One Martini backbone bead per residue (centre of mass of N, CA, C, O) as a GRO file, in nm:
protein
  209
    1UNK     BB    1  -7.145  -0.276   5.853
    2UNK     BB    2  -6.978  -0.338   5.583
    3UNK     BB    3  -6.761  -0.139   5.370
    4UNK     BB    4  -6.749  -0.087   5.019
    5UNK     BB    5  -6.518  -0.027   4.744
    6UNK     BB    6  -6.571   0.002   4.396
    7UNK     BB    7  -6.315  -0.011   4.144
    8UNK     BB    8  -6.367   0.071   3.808
    9UNK     BB    9  -6.131   0.005   3.515
   10UNK     BB   10  -6.337   0.013   3.280
   11UNK     BB   11  -6.465   0.196   3.003
   12UNK     BB   12  -6.699  -0.039   2.993
   13UNK     BB   13  -6.987  -0.119   3.158
   14UNK     BB   14  -7.082  -0.358   2.935
   15UNK     BB   15  -6.877  -0.544   3.001
   16UNK     BB   16  -6.749  -0.814   3.153
   17UNK     BB   17  -6.643  -0.648   3.386
   18UNK     BB   18  -6.920  -0.525   3.450
   19UNK     BB   19  -7.051  -0.789   3.534
   20UNK     BB   20  -6.860  -0.856   3.764
   21UNK     BB   21  -6.917  -0.601   3.929
   22UNK     BB   22  -7.221  -0.649   3.972
   23UNK     BB   23  -7.188  -0.923   4.119
   24UNK     BB   24  -7.019  -0.821   4.348
   25UNK     BB   25  -7.223  -0.623   4.463
   26UNK     BB   26  -7.443  -0.830   4.517
   27UNK     BB   27  -7.280  -1.015   4.711
   28UNK     BB   28  -7.207  -0.808   4.931
   29UNK     BB   29  -7.498  -0.729   5.011
   30UNK     BB   30  -7.590  -1.024   5.071
   31UNK     BB   31  -7.358  -1.037   5.310
   32UNK     BB   32  -7.424  -0.743   5.471
   33UNK     BB   33  -7.332  -0.509   5.294
   34UNK     BB   34  -7.186  -0.201   5.175
   35UNK     BB   35  -7.186  -0.041   4.841
   36UNK     BB   36  -6.952   0.147   4.644
   37UNK     BB   37  -6.936   0.288   4.311
   38UNK     BB   38  -6.650   0.360   4.088
   39UNK     BB   39  -6.593   0.500   3.774
   40UNK     BB   40  -6.294   0.594   3.654
   41UNK     BB   41  -6.366   0.700   3.357
   42UNK     BB   42  -6.554   0.945   3.487
   43UNK     BB   43  -6.320   1.095   3.578
   44UNK     BB   44  -6.174   1.425   3.667
   45UNK     BB   45  -5.820   1.439   3.601
   46UNK     BB   46  -5.492   1.465   3.644
   47UNK     BB   47  -5.264   1.201   3.561
   48UNK     BB   48  -5.026   1.389   3.650
   49UNK     BB   49  -4.739   1.398   3.852
   50UNK     BB   50  -4.581   1.691   3.833
   51UNK     BB   51  -4.370   1.667   4.117
   52UNK     BB   52  -4.410   1.428   4.247
   53UNK     BB   53  -4.285   1.440   4.592
   54UNK     BB   54  -4.185   1.753   4.617
   55UNK     BB   55  -4.495   1.840   4.575
   56UNK     BB   56  -4.799   1.943   4.609
   57UNK     BB   57  -5.118   1.830   4.466
   58UNK     BB   58  -5.409   1.919   4.396
   59UNK     BB   59  -5.723   1.797   4.435
   60UNK     BB   60  -5.974   1.703   4.275
   61UNK     BB   61  -6.299   1.642   4.337
   62UNK     BB   62  -6.291   1.340   4.247
   63UNK     BB   63  -6.049   1.263   4.433
   64UNK     BB   64  -6.179   1.338   4.697
   65UNK     BB   65  -6.409   1.134   4.674
   66UNK     BB   66  -6.229   0.882   4.672
   67UNK     BB   67  -6.080   0.928   4.934
   68UNK     BB   68  -6.332   0.928   5.118
   69UNK     BB   69  -6.424   0.642   5.038
   70UNK     BB   70  -6.175   0.496   5.146
   71UNK     BB   71  -6.200   0.594   5.443
   72UNK     BB   72  -6.485   0.447   5.483
   73UNK     BB   73  -6.365   0.178   5.419
   74UNK     BB   74  -6.309  -0.182   5.470
   75UNK     BB   75  -6.321  -0.240   5.148
   76UNK     BB   76  -6.146  -0.321   4.842
   77UNK     BB   77  -6.257  -0.325   4.497
   78UNK     BB   78  -6.106  -0.447   4.197
   79UNK     BB   79  -6.194  -0.384   3.845
   80UNK     BB   80  -5.992  -0.516   3.571
   81UNK     BB   81  -5.797  -0.518   3.306
   82UNK     BB   82  -5.528  -0.675   3.141
   83UNK     BB   83  -5.276  -0.462   2.995
   84UNK     BB   84  -4.968  -0.522   2.929
   85UNK     BB   85  -4.924  -0.641   3.225
   86UNK     BB   86  -5.139  -0.416   3.326
   87UNK     BB   87  -5.308  -0.172   3.419
   88UNK     BB   88  -5.485   0.064   3.339
   89UNK     BB   89  -5.427   0.397   3.320
   90UNK     BB   90  -5.650   0.489   3.524
   91UNK     BB   91  -5.539   0.328   3.762
   92UNK     BB   92  -5.254   0.447   3.775
   93UNK     BB   93  -5.339   0.742   3.801
   94UNK     BB   94  -5.481   0.717   4.071
   95UNK     BB   95  -5.237   0.622   4.228
   96UNK     BB   96  -5.042   0.854   4.169
   97UNK     BB   97  -5.233   1.084   4.292
   98UNK     BB   98  -5.336   0.939   4.577
   99UNK     BB   99  -5.084   0.747   4.665
  100UNK     BB  100  -4.942   0.926   4.901
  101UNK     BB  101  -4.763   1.065   5.119
  102UNK     BB  102  -4.936   1.073   5.432
  103UNK     BB  103  -5.180   0.871   5.332
  104UNK     BB  104  -5.076   0.574   5.233
  105UNK     BB  105  -4.781   0.651   5.343
  106UNK     BB  106  -4.483   0.624   5.577
  107UNK     BB  107  -4.184   0.743   5.660
  108UNK     BB  108  -3.958   0.622   5.917
  109UNK     BB  109  -3.746   0.614   6.151
  110UNK     BB  110  -3.568   0.305   6.122
  111UNK     BB  111  -3.716   0.238   5.843
  112UNK     BB  112  -3.707   0.088   5.534
  113UNK     BB  113  -4.011   0.072   5.546
  114UNK     BB  114  -4.316   0.172   5.536
  115UNK     BB  115  -4.617   0.278   5.661
  116UNK     BB  116  -4.931   0.168   5.627
  117UNK     BB  117  -5.235   0.376   5.608
  118UNK     BB  118  -5.453   0.134   5.500
  119UNK     BB  119  -5.511  -0.011   5.734
  120UNK     BB  120  -5.783  -0.221   5.810
  121UNK     BB  121  -5.798  -0.316   5.502
  122UNK     BB  122  -5.932  -0.484   5.254
  123UNK     BB  123  -5.876  -0.683   4.941
  124UNK     BB  124  -5.979  -0.707   4.587
  125UNK     BB  125  -5.868  -0.854   4.276
  126UNK     BB  126  -6.020  -0.822   3.951
  127UNK     BB  127  -5.889  -0.992   3.659
  128UNK     BB  128  -5.841  -0.979   3.307
  129UNK     BB  129  -5.723  -1.215   3.043
  130UNK     BB  130  -5.586  -1.370   2.754
  131UNK     BB  131  -5.382  -1.508   2.897
  132UNK     BB  132  -5.240  -1.773   3.001
  133UNK     BB  133  -5.139  -1.899   3.288
  134UNK     BB  134  -4.846  -1.991   3.211
  135UNK     BB  135  -4.752  -1.717   3.102
  136UNK     BB  136  -4.809  -1.538   3.351
  137UNK     BB  137  -4.639  -1.717   3.554
  138UNK     BB  138  -4.366  -1.821   3.404
  139UNK     BB  139  -4.288  -1.568   3.224
  140UNK     BB  140  -4.407  -1.298   3.382
  141UNK     BB  141  -4.445  -1.339   3.701
  142UNK     BB  142  -4.701  -1.196   3.802
  143UNK     BB  143  -4.730  -0.868   3.776
  144UNK     BB  144  -4.990  -0.785   3.925
  145UNK     BB  145  -4.925  -0.914   4.196
  146UNK     BB  146  -4.656  -0.754   4.241
  147UNK     BB  147  -4.723  -0.451   4.172
  148UNK     BB  148  -5.025  -0.411   4.271
  149UNK     BB  149  -5.019  -0.581   4.520
  150UNK     BB  150  -4.743  -0.567   4.681
  151UNK     BB  151  -4.629  -0.265   4.572
  152UNK     BB  152  -4.913  -0.124   4.661
  153UNK     BB  153  -5.135  -0.232   4.853
  154UNK     BB  154  -4.956  -0.367   5.073
  155UNK     BB  155  -4.767  -0.121   5.109
  156UNK     BB  156  -5.040   0.042   5.225
  157UNK     BB  157  -5.185  -0.203   5.421
  158UNK     BB  158  -5.352  -0.405   5.257
  159UNK     BB  159  -5.531  -0.639   5.469
  160UNK     BB  160  -5.631  -0.870   5.314
  161UNK     BB  161  -5.520  -1.011   4.992
  162UNK     BB  162  -5.706  -1.073   4.690
  163UNK     BB  163  -5.724  -1.289   4.397
  164UNK     BB  164  -5.895  -1.271   4.069
  165UNK     BB  165  -5.811  -1.469   3.781
  166UNK     BB  166  -5.877  -1.436   3.433
  167UNK     BB  167  -5.821  -1.657   3.176
  168UNK     BB  168  -5.881  -1.666   2.846
  169UNK     BB  169  -6.130  -1.473   2.771
  170UNK     BB  170  -6.158  -1.482   2.457
  171UNK     BB  171  -6.255  -1.810   2.491
  172UNK     BB  172  -6.507  -1.767   2.644
  173UNK     BB  173  -6.796  -1.871   2.710
  174UNK     BB  174  -7.103  -1.788   2.818
  175UNK     BB  175  -7.118  -2.008   3.035
  176UNK     BB  176  -6.844  -1.937   3.171
  177UNK     BB  177  -6.912  -1.644   3.236
  178UNK     BB  178  -7.151  -1.708   3.420
  179UNK     BB  179  -6.986  -1.870   3.628
  180UNK     BB  180  -6.801  -1.638   3.708
  181UNK     BB  181  -7.020  -1.454   3.819
  182UNK     BB  182  -7.105  -1.649   4.044
  183UNK     BB  183  -6.831  -1.665   4.183
  184UNK     BB  184  -6.797  -1.363   4.248
  185UNK     BB  185  -7.050  -1.342   4.422
  186UNK     BB  186  -6.950  -1.543   4.637
  187UNK     BB  187  -6.692  -1.392   4.717
  188UNK     BB  188  -6.836  -1.134   4.813
  189UNK     BB  189  -6.995  -1.261   5.038
  190UNK     BB  190  -6.738  -1.348   5.195
  191UNK     BB  191  -6.607  -1.066   5.220
  192UNK     BB  192  -6.822  -0.943   5.403
  193UNK     BB  193  -6.775  -1.132   5.643
  194UNK     BB  194  -6.473  -1.062   5.681
  195UNK     BB  195  -6.497  -0.751   5.712
  196UNK     BB  196  -6.667  -0.763   5.979
  197UNK     BB  197  -6.401  -0.881   6.147
  198UNK     BB  198  -6.258  -0.630   6.132
  199UNK     BB  199  -6.107  -0.374   6.230
  200UNK     BB  200  -6.140  -0.059   6.264
  201UNK     BB  201  -6.054   0.200   6.118
  202UNK     BB  202  -5.899   0.466   6.140
  203UNK     BB  203  -5.876   0.763   6.115
  204UNK     BB  204  -5.881   0.981   5.894
  205UNK     BB  205  -5.612   1.027   5.690
  206UNK     BB  206  -5.636   1.342   5.626
  207UNK     BB  207  -5.585   1.412   5.952
  208UNK     BB  208  -5.302   1.339   5.945
  209UNK     BB  209  -4.963   1.435   6.022
   0.00000   0.00000   0.00000
């Protein structure tokens, strides 16, 4: 049974993002998977990486819980709004504190780029924005796809990586929102089937030297 971790990055569970997250969870379990959901806004931790990568910073209990959930997962699903062409602060804070060297990635001699230690896990990013597609693509050059997708998740080994981007959300009618919920549920169903075919993740990353 494939295991997914849904990381919800909107501060309001009853938002449209919350509806999308609930439908994703429903679709993944209907596809034969098991899903755990963590609402990032409910976590308690210092969002500041106090020493950069120069010294280790102890993880708070909530971050330990997220780390262990990622290690158990075959698939990560992220649901959050795009604000100012980037993920919300709570999403970035989680990445800053948790996706650190020797857990999420490792530089090795003779390699210009590091080895991603989250390999053998797939991921999907579901994000909403008020910007129209042409503005996000042609003017901003798809910043979420490049920074959070390529430069963060794929950098740490998460593949295959899929994006579901909802544009012009401010103008979506209730009927169109409902159709998006149905589409997300269907995508989750397919993600569960694909995750089941992936090789099993390696030993828990926290135990690696």
